[in-house]
C-alpha positions as CSV (number, residue, x, y, z in Angstrom):
1,M,0.0,0.0,0.0
2,E,1.4,3.4,-1.0
3,R,2.2,5.6,1.9
4,N,0.2,8.6,2.4
5,I,2.9,11.2,3.1
6,H,2.0,14.7,4.4
7,P,2.3,17.6,1.7
8,I,4.6,19.5,4.1
9,L,6.9,16.7,4.3
10,A,6.8,15.8,0.7
11,S,8.2,19.0,0.0
12,Y,11.1,18.4,1.7
13,I,12.2,15.3,-0.1
14,P,14.0,17.6,-3.2
15,V,15.8,19.4,-0.2
16,V,17.2,16.0,1.1
17,E,18.6,15.0,-2.5
18,G,20.1,18.8,-2.7
19,L,21.4,19.2,0.5
20,A,23.3,15.6,0.0
21,K,24.6,16.8,-3.3
22,T,25.9,20.0,-1.9
23,F,27.8,18.8,0.9
24,G,29.0,15.1,-0.5
25,S,29.2,11.5,0.4
26,H,30.5,12.3,3.8
27,C,27.0,13.8,4.7
28,E,24.1,11.6,5.4
29,I,20.6,13.7,4.8
30,V,17.5,12.0,6.4
31,L,13.9,12.8,6.3
32,H,11.5,11.2,9.0
33,D,7.7,11.3,9.0
34,L,7.5,11.0,12.8
35,T,3.5,10.0,12.5
36,D,5.0,6.6,11.6
37,I,7.9,6.1,14.0
38,T,8.2,2.2,13.1
39,S,9.3,3.2,9.3
40,S,10.1,6.7,9.6
41,I,12.2,7.3,7.1
42,I,10.7,8.5,4.0
43,A,14.1,10.0,2.3
44,I,17.5,9.5,2.9
45,H,20.8,10.0,0.8
46,N,24.3,8.9,1.8
47,G,22.6,6.3,3.9
48,H,26.0,4.1,4.0
49,I,27.4,6.5,6.7
50,S,24.4,5.0,9.2
51,G,23.7,1.8,7.2
52,R,20.0,3.0,7.0
53,E,17.5,3.2,4.4
54,I,13.9,4.3,3.2
55,G,11.4,2.3,5.7
56,S,14.0,2.4,8.5
57,P,12.6,3.4,11.9
58,V,13.1,6.4,14.0
59,T,16.3,6.8,16.2
60,N,15.8,6.2,20.3
61,R,17.0,10.0,20.6
62,A,13.7,11.3,18.8
63,L,11.7,8.9,20.5
64,K,12.7,10.4,24.1
65,A,12.2,13.7,22.5
66,L,8.7,12.8,21.3
67,R,7.9,11.1,24.6
68,T,9.2,14.2,26.5
69,A,7.4,16.5,24.2
70,K,10.8,18.5,24.1
71,I,10.4,18.7,20.1
72,S,6.9,20.6,20.9
73,K,8.9,23.4,22.3
74,E,12.0,23.4,20.6
75,N,12.5,23.4,16.7
76,Y,15.7,22.0,16.6
77,D,18.3,19.9,18.2
78,L,21.8,21.2,16.8
79,N,25.5,20.2,16.6
80,Y,25.3,17.2,19.1
81,R,28.1,14.3,18.9
82,N,27.3,10.9,17.6
83,D,30.2,8.0,18.3
84,T,27.7,5.2,17.8
85,I,27.7,4.7,13.8
86,K,30.0,2.1,13.5
87,G,33.0,3.5,15.5
88,K,32.7,7.0,13.2
89,Q,32.8,10.3,14.8
90,I,29.5,11.7,13.6
91,K,28.3,15.4,14.0
92,S,24.6,15.3,13.9
93,S,21.7,18.1,13.6
94,S,17.9,17.6,13.6
95,I,15.3,20.1,12.4
96,Y,11.8,19.5,13.5
97,I,9.1,20.0,10.9
98,K,5.6,21.0,12.1
99,D,2.2,21.1,10.2
100,E,-0.1,24.3,9.8
101,H,-1.6,23.3,13.5
102,G,1.9,23.6,15.0
103,Q,1.9,20.1,15.5
104,V,5.5,18.1,15.2
105,I,5.1,15.9,12.0
106,G,8.6,15.0,11.1
107,S,12.3,16.0,11.0
108,L,15.3,16.8,8.8
109,C,18.3,15.3,9.9
110,I,21.6,15.8,8.7
111,N,24.9,13.7,10.2
112,I,28.3,14.7,9.1
113,D,31.1,11.8,8.9
114,M,33.8,13.8,10.7
115,T,36.2,10.7,10.7
116,H,38.6,11.9,8.1
117,L,38.3,15.6,9.0
118,A,39.4,15.1,12.8
119,I,42.9,14.6,11.3
120,A,43.0,17.9,10.3
121,Q,41.3,19.2,13.4
122,S,43.5,22.2,14.3
123,V,42.8,23.7,11.1
124,L,39.1,22.8,10.9
125,S,38.1,23.6,14.6
126,D,35.4,25.5,13.5
127,I,33.3,22.9,11.5
128,L,34.1,20.3,14.4
129,A,32.8,22.5,17.0
130,I,30.6,20.7,19.3
131,S,27.9,22.6,21.3
132,D,27.9,21.6,25.0
133,K,24.8,19.7,26.1
134,R,23.0,19.7,29.4
135,E,23.9,17.1,32.2
136,S,20.3,15.8,32.1
137,D,20.4,15.1,28.0
138,K,23.0,12.4,27.6
139,T,21.1,9.8,25.7
140,E,23.5,8.1,23.0
141,E,21.7,7.8,20.0
142,S,21.6,4.6,18.0
143,F,20.6,3.6,14.3
144,P,18.9,0.7,14.2
145,P,18.2,-0.8,10.8
146,T,14.7,-2.3,11.8
147,V,12.1,-1.7,14.3
148,S,13.0,-4.8,16.5
149,D,16.5,-3.9,16.6
150,L,15.5,-0.4,18.2
151,M,13.5,-2.2,20.9
152,E,16.5,-4.6,21.7
153,Q,18.7,-2.0,21.9
154,M,16.6,0.4,24.3
155,V,16.0,-2.6,26.2
156,A,19.3,-3.5,26.3
157,D,20.5,0.2,27.3
158,C,18.1,0.1,30.0
159,L,19.1,-3.3,31.5
160,Q,22.8,-2.0,31.5
161,R,21.9,1.0,33.7
162,T,19.7,-1.0,36.0
163,G,22.5,-3.2,36.5
164,K,20.5,-6.2,37.2
165,P,19.2,-9.1,34.9
166,I,15.4,-9.6,34.6
167,A,15.7,-12.9,36.1
168,L,16.8,-11.8,39.6
169,M,14.5,-8.4,39.5
170,Q,12.0,-8.0,42.3
171,K,8.2,-6.8,41.8
172,E,9.6,-3.1,42.4
173,E,12.7,-3.6,40.5
174,K,10.4,-4.6,37.5
175,I,8.0,-1.7,37.9
176,Q,10.9,0.7,38.0
177,F,12.3,-0.9,34.8
178,I,8.8,-0.8,33.0
179,H,9.0,3.3,34.1
180,E,12.4,3.7,32.8
181,L,11.4,2.1,29.4
182,D,8.4,4.4,29.3
183,E,10.4,7.5,30.0
184,M,12.8,6.7,27.2
185,G,9.5,6.3,24.8
186,L,9.7,2.6,24.1
187,F,6.1,2.1,24.3
188,L,5.2,4.9,21.8
189,I,6.3,1.7,19.2
190,K,3.4,-0.7,18.3
191,G,4.0,-4.2,19.9
192,A,6.5,-2.7,22.4
193,V,4.1,-3.8,25.5
194,Q,4.0,-7.1,24.0
195,H,7.6,-7.6,23.6
196,V,8.5,-6.4,27.3
197,A,5.7,-8.6,28.7
198,D,7.0,-11.5,26.8
199,L,10.7,-10.6,28.4
200,L,9.5,-10.3,31.9
201,D,7.1,-13.3,31.4
202,V,4.1,-11.7,32.2
203,T,0.7,-10.2,30.3
204,K,0.3,-6.9,28.7
205,F,-2.3,-6.1,31.1
206,T,0.4,-6.5,33.9
207,I,2.6,-4.2,31.9
208,Y,-0.1,-1.6,32.2
209,N,-1.1,-1.9,35.7
210,Y,3.0,-1.6,36.4
211,L,2.7,1.9,34.5
212,D,-0.4,2.9,36.5
213,K,2.0,2.7,39.5
214,K,3.7,5.9,40.3
């Protein structure tokens, strides 16, 4: 079935190609449709930088921004550093796209591979400048090729911070685990509740009950 793309987002598709041709093969340009987070990428050029393609899902950083409504207050997230794409040094910016009612419907993302430029860092210091981020905003962004990979990565990240395997968790720890996943935006993904329920060996209704416990 052909995808129904908002006209405002559709107007950005040639912009993606134009920017990619302007900045060259070391710059990945991505257009996300944030109304469908499971296959949000509707246009991408130089996808070899992150290994993604049209139909790949939204990133965990964007999910958290959606969950916390951060992008409804800000129009962009500029010059943040990514060292998580296949060991490359990446400088990223995300510009949020809103509809005629002011609702966020998409984002235009720029990922510059600075790996080779870093050799000449002293000369290109202005290009390589990375803005300081608040201590509370330390989410490392991952670029999964599929929704399943995205969910598994988010669960793994949460487990790493928790420091305890699921099999050893007590009830209160499971509740805290569920709330942390919710804050990360995991449950915005269709099927995520069932996925976590299977991991915890409980029902979906138990997950919803845990979410209700503040």
